[in-house]
ROMI-877741 format. One record per residue: x, y, z of N, C-alpha, C, CB in turn; residue in one letter. Coordinates in steps of 0.2 Angstrom, whole numbers, plus 5000, padded with zeros to 4 digits. Glycine has a CB too. Layout:
// residues N
XYZXYZXYZXYZa/...
END
This chain:
// residues 66
535856095439535556035440535955985444535356005433m/535655965449536055915454535955845452535855925461k/536555805453536455735451536055705457537155695451h/535655655456535155625461535555595467534755575458p/536155565466536455535471536955585475536855475468q/536955645473537455695476537355705483537455755472q/536655705485536555715492536455655496535955765493d/536455595492536255535496536855515500536155475490a/536755475505537255445510537655395506536855425516e/538255395507538655345504538455275506539455355505p/538555225501538455155502538955125507538355115495w/538655085511539155055516539054985516538955085524k/539654945516539654875516539954855523540154855510d/539654815526539854785533540454755533539254745536e/540554715528541254675527541754715526541154615522i/541754765522542254815520542354855527542054865515v/541854875530541954915537542354875542541254935539a/542154805542542554765547543254755545542154695547e/543454745539544054735537544454795538544154715529v/544154855537544554925538544654935545544154975535r/544154915550544254915557544854875559543654905561a/544854815557545454765559546054795556545254695556a/546154825550546754855548546954905552546654875541r/546454955554546655005559546854985565546055055560e/546654925568546854905575547554875574546354845577q/547754845569548354815568548854875567548454775561l/548654925563549154975562549255025568548855025556f/548755025572548755065578549255025583548055075581a/549154965583549554925588550354935586549354845588a/550454955580551154965578551355035578551254935571c/550955075582551055145582551055185575551755165585d/550655155571550555185564551255185560550255255564h/551655145562552355135559552355075554552955125564d/552455095547552355045542552954985543552455075535l/553555005545554054965546553954915551554754995547k/553654935557553454895563552854845560553254935569k/552454875557551854825554552154775550551354865550l/552554785545552854735541553254685545553354775536a/553654705550554054665554553554615558554454695559a/552954645560552454605564552154555560551954655567r/552054575554551654525549552154465547551454565543l/552854485546553354435545553354385551553954465543r/553354415557553454375563552854325563553454415569q/552254345562551654305562551654255557551054355561t/551954265551552054215546552454165548552354245539e/553054185551553554125554553254085559554154165556r/552854125564552554085569552054035567552154135574a/551754045561551253995558551553955553550654035555h/552153955552552553905548552453925540552253835549g/552253985539552154005532552854035529551654065532r/552954015523553554035519553354085514553853975516v/553554145515553354195510553654175503553554265512p/553354195498553554185491554054235489552954175486v/554654225487555054275484555254255477555754275489t/555454305474555654305467556354335466555154335462y/556754305461557354335460557354415458557854295455p/557754455460557754525458557854525450558354565461k/557354565447557454575440557754645438556654575437r/558154645433558454705431558054735425559154695429e/557954795425557554825420557954815413557454905421p/557554805408557854795401558054865398557354755396s/558554855394558754925391558454935385559554915390k/557954885382557654895376556954945378557454835373e/556854985373556155025374555554975374556155085369p/555054995377554454955377554154965370553954985383a/553854905368553554905362552854945362553454835359a/
END
């Protein structure tokens, strides 16, 4: 017995498709290199006067989790 949605075409959301296409364009512009993409995003933040939020480094506790 087949599930009724098994042969159905997957649901498509225009907004999700647009966001994914934009992501792919950005990533392709950086030669699909994650480090280049991160550097580009940091550069864009600085160019727009954005200050990224940073938190102090946390050390793992030596106590076992409850």
